[in-house]
C-alpha positions as CSV (number, residue, x, y, z in Angstrom):
1,M,-19.5,-9.3,3.3
2,S,-22.4,-7.5,1.5
3,V,-21.3,-5.6,-1.6
4,R,-23.8,-3.3,-3.2
5,R,-21.6,-0.9,-5.2
6,V,-18.2,-1.4,-6.8
7,A,-16.0,1.4,-8.3
8,L,-13.3,1.1,-10.9
9,L,-10.5,3.5,-11.7
10,T,-7.3,3.4,-13.9
11,A,-4.4,5.7,-13.2
12,G,-0.9,6.6,-14.0
13,G,0.6,5.9,-17.5
14,F,-1.1,3.6,-19.9
15,A,-0.2,-0.1,-20.3
16,P,-1.7,-2.7,-22.7
17,C,-4.0,-4.1,-20.1
18,L,-6.2,-1.3,-18.8
19,S,-9.2,-1.6,-21.2
20,S,-9.1,-5.4,-21.0
21,A,-8.8,-5.4,-17.1
22,V,-11.9,-3.1,-16.9
23,G,-13.7,-5.4,-19.3
24,G,-12.6,-8.5,-17.3
25,L,-13.9,-7.1,-14.0
26,I,-17.2,-6.1,-15.5
27,E,-17.6,-9.5,-17.1
28,R,-16.8,-11.4,-13.8
29,Y,-19.1,-9.3,-11.7
30,T,-21.9,-9.8,-14.2
31,E,-21.4,-13.5,-14.1
32,L,-21.2,-13.9,-10.4
33,A,-23.2,-11.0,-8.9
34,P,-25.2,-9.1,-11.6
35,E,-27.1,-7.3,-8.8
36,I,-24.0,-5.4,-7.8
37,E,-23.8,-1.9,-9.3
38,I,-20.6,-0.9,-11.0
39,I,-19.4,2.7,-11.4
40,A,-16.2,4.0,-12.9
41,Y,-14.4,7.2,-12.0
42,Q,-13.2,9.1,-15.0
43,H,-9.5,9.8,-15.3
44,G,-8.6,8.0,-12.1
45,Y,-8.1,10.0,-9.0
46,H,-8.9,13.2,-11.0
47,G,-12.5,12.0,-11.4
48,L,-12.7,10.8,-7.8
49,L,-11.8,14.3,-6.6
50,T,-14.3,16.0,-9.0
51,G,-17.0,13.4,-8.7
52,D,-16.9,12.7,-12.4
53,K,-18.2,9.1,-12.7
54,I,-20.3,6.9,-14.9
55,V,-22.6,4.0,-14.1
56,V,-21.9,0.8,-16.1
57,D,-25.2,0.1,-17.9
58,A,-26.7,-3.1,-19.1
59,E,-25.4,-2.7,-22.7
60,T,-21.8,-2.3,-21.4
61,R,-22.2,-5.3,-19.2
62,S,-23.4,-7.5,-22.1
63,K,-20.7,-6.3,-24.4
64,A,-17.8,-5.9,-22.0
65,G,-15.8,-8.4,-24.0
66,L,-15.2,-5.8,-26.6
67,L,-12.9,-4.0,-24.3
68,H,-10.3,-6.9,-24.6
69,R,-9.8,-5.9,-28.2
70,F,-8.5,-2.4,-27.4
71,G,-5.6,-0.6,-25.8
72,G,-5.8,2.6,-23.8
73,S,-8.4,3.0,-21.1
74,P,-12.1,3.6,-21.8
75,I,-12.4,5.3,-18.4
76,G,-9.4,7.5,-18.7
77,N,-6.1,8.0,-16.7
78,S,-4.3,10.9,-15.1
79,R,-1.3,11.5,-12.8
80,V,-2.8,12.7,-9.6
81,K,-0.9,12.3,-6.3
82,L,-3.3,12.8,-3.4
83,T,-0.6,13.7,-0.9
84,N,0.7,16.6,-3.1
85,A,-1.9,19.2,-2.1
86,A,-0.1,22.1,-3.6
87,D,-0.2,20.6,-7.0
88,L,-3.9,19.7,-6.7
89,V,-4.8,23.2,-5.6
90,E,-2.9,24.7,-8.5
91,R,-4.8,22.4,-10.9
92,G,-8.1,23.3,-9.4
93,L,-8.9,19.8,-8.1
94,V,-9.2,20.8,-4.4
95,A,-9.6,24.1,-2.6
96,E,-6.9,25.7,-0.6
97,G,-6.7,24.1,2.9
98,V,-8.5,20.9,1.9
99,D,-6.8,17.6,2.5
100,P,-7.1,15.8,-0.9
101,L,-7.0,12.4,0.8
102,Q,-9.9,13.3,3.0
103,A,-11.8,14.8,0.0
104,A,-11.4,11.6,-2.0
105,A,-12.3,9.4,1.0
106,E,-15.5,11.4,1.6
107,R,-16.4,11.1,-2.1
108,L,-16.2,7.3,-1.9
109,Q,-18.3,7.3,1.2
110,A,-20.9,9.7,-0.3
111,D,-21.1,7.5,-3.4
112,G,-21.7,4.4,-1.3
113,V,-18.7,2.5,-2.6
114,D,-18.1,-0.9,-0.9
115,V,-15.2,-2.1,-3.1
116,L,-12.7,0.0,-5.0
117,H,-10.7,-1.7,-7.8
118,T,-7.6,0.3,-8.7
119,I,-5.7,-0.6,-11.9
120,G,-2.3,1.0,-11.7
121,G,1.3,1.0,-10.4
122,D,2.6,1.2,-6.9
123,D,1.6,4.8,-6.4
124,T,-2.0,4.2,-7.6
125,N,-2.5,1.1,-5.3
126,T,-0.8,2.4,-2.2
127,T,-2.8,5.6,-2.4
128,A,-6.0,3.5,-2.5
129,A,-4.8,1.7,0.6
130,D,-4.4,5.1,2.3
131,L,-8.0,6.0,1.4
132,A,-9.2,2.7,2.9
133,A,-7.3,3.3,6.1
134,Y,-8.7,6.8,6.4
135,L,-12.2,5.6,5.9
136,E,-11.8,2.7,8.4
137,E,-10.6,5.2,11.0
138,H,-13.8,7.1,10.4
139,G,-16.1,4.1,10.7
140,Y,-16.6,3.3,7.0
141,H,-15.4,0.0,5.7
142,L,-14.0,-0.1,2.1
143,T,-12.3,-3.0,0.5
144,V,-9.6,-2.1,-2.0
145,V,-8.4,-4.7,-4.5
146,G,-5.8,-3.5,-6.9
147,L,-4.4,-4.8,-10.1
148,P,-0.7,-4.2,-11.1
149,K,-0.2,-2.2,-14.2
150,T,3.2,-1.1,-15.5
151,I,5.0,-1.9,-18.8
152,D,8.3,-1.6,-16.8
153,N,7.4,-4.8,-14.9
154,D,8.9,-3.2,-11.8
155,V,6.4,-3.7,-9.0
156,I,7.7,-5.4,-5.8
157,P,7.0,-8.3,-5.1
158,I,4.9,-9.1,-8.2
159,K,6.4,-11.5,-10.7
160,Q,4.6,-10.2,-13.8
161,S,2.7,-6.9,-14.2
162,L,-0.2,-6.7,-16.6
163,G,0.6,-5.4,-20.0
164,A,4.4,-5.8,-19.8
165,W,4.6,-8.8,-22.2
166,T,2.6,-7.0,-24.8
167,A,4.7,-3.8,-24.5
168,A,7.9,-5.8,-25.1
169,E,6.4,-7.4,-28.2
170,E,5.2,-4.0,-29.5
171,A,8.6,-2.4,-28.8
172,A,10.3,-5.2,-30.8
173,G,7.9,-4.6,-33.7
174,F,8.6,-0.9,-33.6
175,A,12.3,-1.7,-33.7
176,R,12.0,-3.7,-36.9
177,N,10.8,-0.6,-38.7
178,I,13.3,1.9,-37.3
179,I,16.2,-0.5,-37.8
180,G,15.1,-0.8,-41.3
181,E,16.5,2.7,-41.6
182,H,20.1,1.5,-41.1
183,R,21.0,1.9,-44.8
184,S,19.5,5.4,-45.1
185,G,23.1,6.7,-44.9
186,P,26.7,5.5,-44.5
187,R,27.9,5.1,-40.9
188,M,24.4,5.1,-39.4
189,L,23.7,5.2,-35.7
190,I,20.2,4.2,-34.5
191,V,19.2,4.5,-30.9
192,H,15.9,2.8,-29.9
193,E,14.8,4.4,-26.6
194,V,12.6,2.2,-24.5
195,M,10.6,3.2,-21.4
196,G,12.0,2.1,-18.1
197,R,13.0,4.8,-15.6
198,H,14.5,2.5,-12.9
199,C,14.1,-0.9,-14.4
200,G,15.5,-2.3,-17.6
201,W,13.2,-5.3,-17.9
202,L,11.2,-3.9,-20.8
203,T,14.3,-3.0,-22.8
204,A,15.8,-6.4,-22.2
205,A,12.6,-8.3,-23.0
206,A,12.1,-6.2,-26.2
207,A,15.6,-6.9,-27.3
208,A,15.1,-10.6,-26.7
209,E,11.8,-10.6,-28.7
210,Y,13.4,-8.7,-31.5
211,R,16.3,-11.1,-31.8
212,R,13.8,-14.1,-31.8
213,W,12.3,-12.5,-34.9
214,L,15.7,-12.0,-36.3
215,D,16.5,-15.7,-36.0
216,T,13.4,-16.6,-38.1
217,Q,14.4,-14.5,-41.1
218,E,16.3,-15.6,-44.3
219,W,19.1,-13.2,-45.4
220,L,20.7,-12.2,-48.7
221,P,24.1,-10.7,-47.8
222,G,25.2,-10.5,-51.5
223,I,22.9,-7.5,-51.9
224,G,23.4,-6.1,-48.4
225,L,20.5,-7.7,-46.6
226,S,22.6,-9.1,-43.7
227,K,21.6,-10.3,-40.2
228,E,24.6,-8.4,-38.8
229,R,23.3,-5.0,-40.1
230,W,19.8,-5.7,-38.7
231,D,21.1,-7.0,-35.4
232,I,21.2,-5.2,-32.0
233,H,24.8,-4.2,-31.2
234,A,24.3,-2.8,-27.6
235,V,21.7,-2.9,-24.8
236,F,22.0,-0.2,-22.1
237,L,20.0,-0.6,-18.9
238,P,20.0,1.2,-15.5
239,E,21.2,-2.1,-13.9
240,L,24.3,-2.3,-16.1
241,A,27.5,-0.4,-15.5
242,L,28.4,1.7,-18.6
243,D,32.0,2.5,-19.6
244,I,31.3,4.8,-22.5
245,D,34.9,4.8,-23.8
246,A,35.1,1.0,-23.8
247,E,31.7,0.5,-25.4
248,A,32.5,3.2,-28.0
249,K,35.8,1.4,-28.9
250,R,33.8,-1.9,-29.3
251,L,31.0,-0.3,-31.3
252,R,33.5,1.7,-33.4
253,G,34.7,-1.7,-34.6
254,V,31.2,-2.7,-35.5
255,M,30.6,0.6,-37.4
256,D,33.9,0.2,-39.3
257,E,33.1,-3.4,-40.3
258,I,29.4,-3.3,-41.3
259,G,28.6,0.5,-41.6
260,N,25.9,0.9,-38.9
261,V,25.2,0.4,-35.2
262,N,21.9,-0.3,-33.5
263,I,21.4,0.4,-29.8
264,F,18.5,-0.6,-27.5
265,L,18.5,2.0,-24.6
266,S,16.4,2.0,-21.5
267,E,15.4,5.6,-20.8
268,G,16.7,5.3,-17.2
269,A,20.2,4.2,-18.2
270,G,22.7,6.8,-17.2
271,M,20.0,9.0,-15.8
272,H,21.9,10.0,-12.7
273,E,25.0,10.9,-14.8
274,I,22.8,13.0,-17.1
275,V,21.0,14.8,-14.2
276,A,24.4,15.5,-12.5
277,Q,25.8,16.9,-15.7
278,L,22.8,19.2,-16.2
279,E,22.7,20.4,-12.6
280,A,26.5,21.0,-12.5
281,S,26.0,23.3,-15.5
282,G,23.3,25.3,-13.6
283,T,20.3,23.8,-15.5
284,E,17.2,23.2,-13.5
285,V,15.9,19.6,-14.0
286,P,12.1,19.6,-14.2
287,R,10.2,17.0,-12.1
288,D,6.6,15.8,-12.0
289,P,4.2,15.9,-9.1
290,F,5.6,12.6,-7.8
291,G,9.1,14.0,-7.8
292,H,10.3,12.0,-10.7
293,V,12.6,13.6,-13.2
294,R,10.7,14.5,-16.4
295,L,12.6,12.2,-18.8
296,D,11.0,13.8,-21.9
297,T,12.7,17.1,-21.0
298,I,16.2,15.7,-20.4
299,N,15.9,13.4,-23.4
300,P,18.3,10.4,-22.5
301,G,18.2,9.1,-26.1
302,Q,19.6,12.3,-27.5
303,W,22.2,12.6,-24.8
304,F,23.5,9.1,-25.5
305,A,23.4,9.6,-29.2
306,K,25.5,12.7,-28.8
307,Q,28.0,10.9,-26.7
308,F,28.4,8.0,-29.1
309,A,28.0,9.7,-32.5
310,E,31.4,11.5,-32.4
311,L,33.2,8.5,-30.8
312,L,31.9,6.1,-33.5
313,G,32.4,8.5,-36.4
314,A,28.7,8.4,-37.3
315,E,27.6,10.4,-40.3
316,K,23.9,10.1,-39.5
317,V,22.1,9.6,-36.2
318,M,18.4,8.6,-35.5
319,V,16.8,8.4,-32.1
320,Q,13.3,6.9,-31.9
321,K,11.1,6.2,-28.8
322,S,8.7,3.3,-28.7
323,G,7.0,4.0,-25.4
324,Y,3.8,5.6,-26.6
325,Y,3.5,3.2,-29.5
326,S,3.8,0.2,-27.0
327,R,1.9,1.3,-24.0
328,A,-1.5,2.0,-25.6
329,A,-1.6,-1.3,-27.6
330,A,-4.2,-3.9,-27.2
331,P,-3.0,-6.9,-25.1
332,N,-1.6,-10.0,-26.8
333,A,-2.7,-13.5,-26.1
334,E,-0.2,-14.0,-23.3
335,D,-1.4,-10.9,-21.4
336,L,-5.0,-11.7,-22.0
337,R,-4.6,-15.0,-20.2
338,L,-2.8,-13.2,-17.3
339,I,-5.5,-10.5,-17.2
340,K,-8.3,-13.1,-17.1
341,S,-6.7,-15.0,-14.2
342,M,-6.1,-11.8,-12.2
343,T,-9.4,-10.1,-12.8
344,D,-11.3,-13.3,-11.8
345,F,-9.3,-13.6,-8.7
346,A,-9.7,-9.9,-7.9
347,V,-13.5,-10.2,-7.9
348,E,-13.2,-13.3,-5.7
349,C,-11.2,-11.3,-3.2
350,A,-13.6,-8.4,-3.4
351,L,-16.6,-10.6,-2.6
352,T,-14.9,-12.1,0.4
353,G,-13.5,-8.8,1.7
354,E,-9.8,-9.6,1.1
355,A,-7.9,-6.4,0.3
356,G,-4.5,-6.1,-1.5
357,V,-2.9,-6.0,-4.9
358,V,-3.5,-9.2,-6.9
359,G,-0.3,-10.7,-8.3
360,H,2.0,-13.7,-8.3
361,D,4.1,-13.2,-5.1
362,E,7.8,-13.7,-5.8
363,E,8.4,-14.0,-2.1
364,D,5.8,-16.8,-1.7
365,G,6.7,-19.2,-4.4
366,G,5.0,-17.3,-7.2
367,R,1.5,-17.9,-5.6
368,L,-1.4,-15.8,-7.0
369,K,-2.8,-13.9,-4.0
370,A,-3.9,-10.5,-2.7
371,I,-0.6,-9.0,-1.6
372,A,-0.8,-6.7,1.4
373,F,-0.4,-3.1,0.4
374,P,2.5,-2.3,2.8
375,R,4.6,-4.9,0.8
376,I,3.9,-3.1,-2.6
377,A,6.7,-0.8,-3.9
378,G,7.9,0.4,-7.2
379,G,11.4,0.4,-8.8
380,K,12.1,-3.3,-8.7
381,A,15.4,-3.8,-10.5
382,F,15.7,-6.2,-13.5
383,D,17.7,-9.2,-12.6
384,V,20.6,-9.1,-15.1
385,S,22.0,-12.4,-13.8
386,Q,19.2,-14.3,-15.6
387,P,20.8,-16.8,-18.1
388,W,18.7,-15.6,-21.1
389,F,19.9,-12.1,-20.7
390,G,23.5,-13.0,-20.2
391,A,23.3,-15.1,-23.3
392,L,21.8,-12.2,-25.3
393,L,24.7,-9.9,-24.3
394,G,27.2,-12.6,-25.1
395,E,25.8,-13.1,-28.6
396,I,26.1,-9.4,-29.4
397,G,29.6,-9.1,-28.0
398,Q,28.7,-6.9,-25.0
399,Q,30.2,-7.6,-21.5
400,L,27.8,-8.2,-18.6
401,V,28.8,-5.8,-15.8
402,P,26.1,-5.1,-13.2
403,A,26.0,-1.6,-11.9
404,T,27.2,-1.0,-8.4
405,S,24.5,0.4,-6.0
């Protein structure tokens, strides 16, 4: 396959891998095929629709390694769903009556793109597959090679999404500072709200990382510096059943004994109950262009804090969200190794014309491969039956009860 021009785009929410993945792709193309031109669409599908792109110049190629040091995305992100024409017309991205999918496909054709690398979640990558299918039907071959990005680590069937390890580490570091507030008042309730709409992996991994740090510390209980007060006392995930009254009784005992309670909460935990409660009261629940409930408007952390504060007899309550702190961080060493292996493989797939989303396939023995787009989906549940998670809950005194589907 002859490749003359490659395009990159990043889309959806940020994750601690986007800048590094862009850098890794540029580095590998420069090593293997420096004659191939690389362009980047600004702000993902937004730039693809508007034609806003840059050409990666010689200086960027020679210094692409700098991108591994930063979080965020140098080429920008946006939330654009190409099948939601009404939203795109309202935002001025397409004219009335224009099929956004067709407009984006024709832009790729006009720009002479042979390979499109999409770095994003399931919506980003499956949309790219739709573009390739449209172009193929109209006699233009485009190879799409995606990279999986989500701090929730919830892409089916990919074992580990880029940036998720870093996000867990960053969330744990964030928690160290907010839990430091536990003596700012008597009977203190702290809720650390972690991103994770459908999947509790990030909350669980952040809790495990935090408790690993906890185990390395030396304590001085005589002056009040005790491991018990700094510990996590509850972890709430979408995959766990929640009996608020039973948990409140258990946590009330913790509050009475040590004077504070610290909760790690996945933002998707109890979401259905919250939405049902709001809609039953006649409140309209806002949703984004993808149909997802806007969690920032229903504020799960505040809802949970309100439920527990009274039941625990808390005198002071603090809710803090670590998501935006975590998701724009630079990747850690573990993620850098994963990014390197995946970007190198993505370029190999592109040069041989093999389309798909690069990842370790859980349904094929964890083999690194280009996974066919029809197999890619979001919302993979965290497996709460894993021994390390069961042990974590046992250590903090919480019962493991999986949610019923």
